KEKE-3310 file (N, C-alpha, C; in steps of 0.2 Angstrom, whole numbers, plus 5000, padded with zeros to 4 digits):
npx = (3499:3517:3523:3538:3547:3559:3573:3575:3589:3596:3605:3619:3625:3641:3647:3658:3668:3686:3690:3695:3710:3714:3711:3719:3732:3729:3729:3742:3749:3744:3750:3762:3780:3777:3785:3789:3778:3778:3789:3787:3790:3796:3798:3806:3811:3823:3827:3843:3844:3840:3830:3825:3816:3814:3804:3808:3807:3814:3825:3843:3854:3867:3868:3857:3852:3857:3862:3864:3871:3867:3867:3861:3851:3845:3847:3837:3838:3834:3834:3823:3820:3810:3806:3796:3791:3781:3778:3765:3752:3746:3754:3767:3772:3778:3784:3789:3794:3800:3809:3812:3814:3813:3816:3817:3824:3825:3839:3841:3845:3862:3868:3880:3889:3896:3893:3882:3873:3869:3857:3851:3839:3829:3820:3819:3825:3835:3840:3849:3854:3863:3857:3864:3858:3844:3828:3818:3803:3787:3779:3766:3758:3751:3736:3734:3719:3714)
npy = (5297:5293:5284:5276:5274:5260:5258:5243:5234:5221:5208:5204:5186:5183:5195:5201:5193:5193:5199:5188:5190:5196:5187:5177:5183:5185:5172:5169:5176:5172:5159:5161:5159:5148:5137:5121:5118:5126:5122:5110:5094:5080:5062:5050:5035:5033:5025:5018:5027:5036:5050:5066:5081:5097:5111:5127:5142:5157:5158:5159:5148:5147:5157:5155:5141:5126:5110:5096:5080:5067:5055:5045:5055:5066:5084:5099:5115:5131:5149:5160:5177:5191:5207:5219:5236:5248:5264:5274:5285:5290:5286:5278:5261:5247:5230:5216:5199:5184:5170:5153:5138:5120:5104:5086:5072:5054:5045:5032:5016:5012:5023:5032:5046:5054:5053:5059:5071:5087:5098:5114:5122:5133:5137:5124:5112:5098:5083:5069:5053:5038:5023:5008:4997:4987:4992:4985:4975:4979:4968:4960:4956:4943:4946:4939:4932:4935)
npz = (5109:5102:5090:5087:5072:5069:5061:5053:5051:5041:5045:5039:5038:5046:5044:5051:5047:5040:5024:5010:5007:5020:5029:5025:5030:5042:5047:5044:5053:5065:5066:5066:5074:5080:5081:5080:5074:5061:5053:5041:5038:5026:5025:5017:5008:4996:4983:4988:4999:5014:5015:5020:5018:5022:5024:5024:5020:5015:5021:5026:5023:5027:5037:5046:5047:5056:5057:5066:5072:5085:5096:5087:5082:5071:5072:5068:5067:5066:5065:5064:5058:5055:5047:5043:5036:5034:5025:5027:5023:5034:5044:5052:5050:5058:5060:5069:5069:5076:5080:5084:5075:5078:5075:5078:5073:5071:5066:5052:5056:5059:5052:5045:5050:5043:5030:5029:5018:5014:5006:5001:4992:4984:4996:5001:5012:5010:5016:5015:5018:5016:5016:5026:5030:5024:5026:5038:5034:5038:5053:5057:5072:5081:5093:5108:5115:5133)
capx = (3505:3520:3527:3545:3549:3565:3574:3578:3594:3597:3612:3623:3630:3648:3649:3664:3672:3688:3690:3701:3717:3715:3710:3726:3736:3728:3732:3750:3752:3742:3754:3770:3782:3775:3791:3789:3772:3779:3793:3785:3795:3793:3804:3804:3816:3823:3833:3847:3844:3833:3829:3821:3814:3809:3801:3812:3807:3816:3831:3849:3857:3873:3867:3850:3850:3859:3862:3869:3868:3869:3865:3857:3846:3847:3844:3838:3836:3833:3832:3819:3819:3807:3804:3791:3791:3777:3777:3758:3750:3744:3758:3772:3770:3784:3782:3795:3793:3806:3809:3817:3811:3817:3813:3822:3822:3828:3840:3840:3849:3869:3870:3888:3889:3901:3891:3876:3874:3862:3857:3846:3836:3820:3816:3818:3832:3835:3845:3851:3857:3863:3856:3867:3854:3838:3822:3813:3796:3783:3777:3759:3759:3745:3735:3730:3715:3715)
capy = (5293:5293:5278:5277:5269:5260:5255:5236:5232:5215:5208:5198:5182:5183:5201:5202:5190:5196:5196:5183:5192:5199:5182:5173:5186:5184:5165:5168:5181:5168:5153:5163:5159:5141:5132:5116:5118:5128:5117:5104:5090:5074:5059:5043:5030:5034:5019:5017:5032:5039:5056:5071:5088:5102:5118:5132:5146:5164:5158:5160:5142:5147:5160:5154:5134:5122:5103:5091:5073:5065:5050:5043:5058:5073:5090:5104:5121:5137:5154:5166:5184:5194:5213:5223:5242:5252:5271:5275:5292:5291:5285:5273:5254:5242:5224:5211:5191:5180:5163:5147:5133:5115:5096:5080:5065:5047:5042:5025:5011:5010:5028:5035:5054:5058:5050:5063:5076:5092:5104:5120:5125:5136:5135:5116:5110:5091:5078:5062:5048:5033:5017:5003:4991:4987:4993:4979:4975:4978:4961:4960:4953:4941:4947:4932:4933:4931)
capz = (5108:5095:5086:5084:5068:5069:5054:5055:5048:5040:5047:5035:5043:5047:5041:5053:5044:5035:5017:5008:5007:5026:5032:5025:5033:5050:5049:5045:5058:5071:5067:5066:5081:5084:5081:5076:5069:5055:5050:5039:5035:5024:5025:5013:5005:4988:4982:4994:5004:5019:5011:5022:5016:5027:5022:5026:5015:5016:5027:5024:5025:5030:5044:5049:5049:5060:5057:5071:5072:5092:5099:5082:5079:5067:5074:5062:5071:5061:5068:5059:5059:5048:5049:5039:5037:5029:5027:5025:5022:5040:5048:5049:5054:5058:5064:5070:5070:5075:5083:5083:5072:5079:5073:5080:5069:5072:5059:5050:5060:5056:5049:5046:5051:5038:5024:5028:5014:5013:5001:5001:4987:4983:5002:5004:5015:5009:5019:5012:5022:5013:5021:5026:5032:5022:5030:5037:5033:5046:5055:5061:5078:5085:5100:5112:5119:5139)
cpx = (3509:3522:3532:3546:3556:3567:3577:3584:3595:3605:3614:3627:3636:3651:3655:3669:3678:3688:3695:3707:3719:3715:3717:3732:3735:3731:3739:3752:3750:3747:3762:3773:3779:3781:3789:3783:3773:3785:3791:3790:3792:3799:3802:3811:3816:3829:3836:3847:3838:3835:3824:3822:3810:3809:3803:3812:3811:3821:3838:3852:3862:3873:3861:3849:3856:3859:3866:3866:3872:3865:3859:3851:3849:3842:3843:3835:3838:3830:3829:3820:3815:3805:3800:3790:3786:3776:3770:3757:3749:3748:3763:3771:3777:3782:3788:3792:3799:3804:3813:3813:3815:3814:3819:3820:3827:3831:3840:3846:3856:3871:3876:3886:3892:3898:3884:3877:3867:3863:3852:3843:3829:3817:3816:3825:3830:3841:3844:3856:3857:3861:3860:3864:3848:3833:3818:3806:3793:3780:3770:3759:3752:3742:3731:3724:3714:3710)
cpy = (5292:5286:5280:5272:5267:5257:5248:5235:5224:5212:5202:5193:5183:5190:5204:5198:5194:5196:5192:5184:5193:5192:5177:5176:5186:5176:5165:5171:5176:5163:5156:5162:5151:5136:5126:5114:5122:5125:5110:5100:5083:5070:5052:5041:5031:5029:5016:5022:5035:5047:5061:5078:5091:5109:5124:5139:5153:5164:5157:5153:5142:5151:5157:5146:5130:5114:5100:5085:5072:5059:5047:5048:5064:5078:5095:5110:5127:5142:5159:5174:5188:5201:5216:5231:5245:5259:5273:5283:5294:5289:5279:5266:5250:5237:5220:5204:5188:5174:5158:5140:5125:5108:5091:5075:5060:5045:5035:5021:5011:5017:5031:5042:5056:5056:5055:5069:5081:5097:5108:5122:5128:5134:5129:5115:5101:5089:5071:5058:5041:5027:5010:4997:4991:4988:4987:4980:4976:4971:4963:4953:4951:4944:4942:4936:4930:4929)
cpz = (5102:5094:5084:5079:5070:5064:5057:5049:5047:5041:5043:5040:5042:5043:5045:5052:5040:5029:5016:5010:5016:5030:5031:5029:5041:5051:5049:5051:5065:5071:5067:5074:5085:5083:5076:5072:5062:5051:5047:5036:5032:5024:5021:5011:4998:4987:4988:4999:5008:5016:5016:5019:5022:5023:5025:5022:5018:5021:5023:5027:5030:5038:5048:5052:5051:5059:5061:5072:5080:5092:5093:5080:5075:5071:5070:5067:5066:5065:5062:5061:5054:5051:5043:5041:5033:5031:5024:5026:5029:5046:5046:5053:5053:5062:5063:5071:5070:5080:5081:5081:5075:5076:5076:5078:5071:5065:5059:5055:5056:5052:5050:5045:5045:5031:5023:5023:5014:5010:5004:4994:4987:4990:5005:5006:5014:5012:5016:5016:5018:5018:5020:5027:5026:5026:5031:5037:5039:5046:5058:5067:5082:5091:5103:5115:5127:5142)
residu = (MET:SER:LEU:VAL:LYS:ARG:GLU:SER:ARG:ALA:VAL:ARG:PRO:PHE:GLU:TRP:TRP:PRO:THR:GLU:ASP:ARG:PHE:GLU:GLN:MET:VAL:ARG:ASP:MET:PHE:ARG:GLY:PHE:GLY:THR:ALA:LEU:MET:LYS:VAL:GLU:GLU:TYR:VAL:ASP:ASP:ASP:SER:TRP:VAL:LEU:ARG:ALA:GLU:LEU:PRO:GLY:LEU:ASP:PRO:ASP:GLU:ASP:VAL:GLU:LEU:THR:VAL:ALA:ASP:GLY:MET:LEU:HIS:ILE:THR:ALA:ASP:ARG:GLU:GLU:ARG:THR:GLU:GLU:ASP:LYS:PRO:ASP:GLY:PHE:ARG:SER:GLU:PHE:HIS:TYR:GLY:ARG:LEU:GLU:ARG:HIS:LEU:THR:LEU:PRO:ALA:GLY:THR:VAL:GLU:SER:ASP:ILE:ALA:ALA:THR:TYR:LYS:ASP:GLY:ILE:LEU:GLU:VAL:ARG:VAL:PRO:LEU:THR:GLU:LYS:PRO:THR:GLU:ALA:ALA:LYS:ILE:PRO:VAL:GLN:LYS:GLY)
# end
């Protein structure tokens, strides 16, 4: 009877996990094209203006971004198209990513459409709306036990 010696290989936990750089690329690829999830916004009151800031890096505001106002809502639409090409020794690689980003936000009461101003700098779209009314403080409403 012969005994066959098997080589035991210690398995490194999560050895299938990608390197840090590859992981970052995988996450970016996974979330590309999710629309609303990609357009991060913040809104706040600055002095007498309501300010909205939206992250829209790599876009041309003249060609890719559209702002509209209807029924007390601000609509932001951005069309993104990205193309990468690599000429490698073992072949050529080309990849396309495209999609539409949309956000719809309620404007403050009493907004005058002609007073809305928007700027785009360093990948940030900033929309400023002058406030005509002071924002009301939140009021606590007591709940009656039944």
